[in-house]
C-alpha positions in Angstrom: 1.9 -8.7 -4.1 3.7 -6.2 -2.2 7.1 -6.7 -0.4 6.5 -6.0 2.8 8.2 -2.8 3.2 7.3 -1.4 -0.7 4.0 0.1 1.5 4.7 1.8 5.1 1.2 3.3 5.3 -0.5 -0.1 4.1 1.9 -2.3 6.4 1.1 0.6 9.8 -2.8 0.0 9.0 -2.5 -3.7 9.0 -0.4 -3.8 12.0 -2.8 -1.5 13.8 -5.8 -3.7 13.0 -4.5 -7.1 13.6 -2.7 -6.8 16.6 0.1 -8.0 14.7 3.1 -6.5 12.6 4.7 -8.9 10.5 7.5 -6.8 9.4 9.6 -8.3 12.0 9.2 -11.6 10.2 10.4 -12.5 7.1 8.6 -14.4 4.7 5.7 -12.3 4.6 4.1 -10.3 1.8 0.7 -8.1 1.3 -1.6 -9.2 -0.9 -4.0 -6.5 -2.4 -7.1 -7.5 -3.8 -9.2 -5.6 -5.4 -12.5 -7.3 -6.8 -13.6 -6.5 -10.1 -17.0 -7.8 -9.6 -19.6 -8.0 -6.5 -22.6 -10.1 -6.8 -25.1 -11.3 -4.3 -28.0 -13.9 -4.5 -29.6 -16.9 -2.2 -30.2 -19.4 -5.9 -29.8 -19.7 -9.3 -32.7 -18.4 -10.1 -31.9 -14.7 -8.5 -28.4 -14.1 -10.6 -30.0 -12.0 -13.1 -29.3 -8.2 -11.7 -27.5 -9.1 -8.7 -24.1 -7.3 -9.6 -23.5 -5.0 -6.9 -20.3 -3.5 -7.7 -18.3 -3.6 -11.1 -15.1 -2.2 -11.7 -15.4 -0.6 -7.9 -18.2 1.1 -8.5 -21.5 0.6 -6.8 -23.9 -0.4 -10.0 -27.2 0.8 -7.5 -27.3 4.6 -6.4 -28.4 3.3 -2.7 -25.2 1.3 -1.6 -22.8 3.5 -0.1 -19.8 4.9 -1.7 -16.9 2.3 -0.7 
């Protein structure tokens, strides 16, 4: 969790993409989420081998670098 004024570049990026700037309001913070693991499947029997990203790194070569 970051205070609204702790990272000016993050605040500017957010304001540009959201078309709203929370820096002028009281009580807002930025939550920066970084996934540890990303999986994809449709049904439980497909879960084996479905980890696409681990610790911010793609596990398969055919996936683009984030």
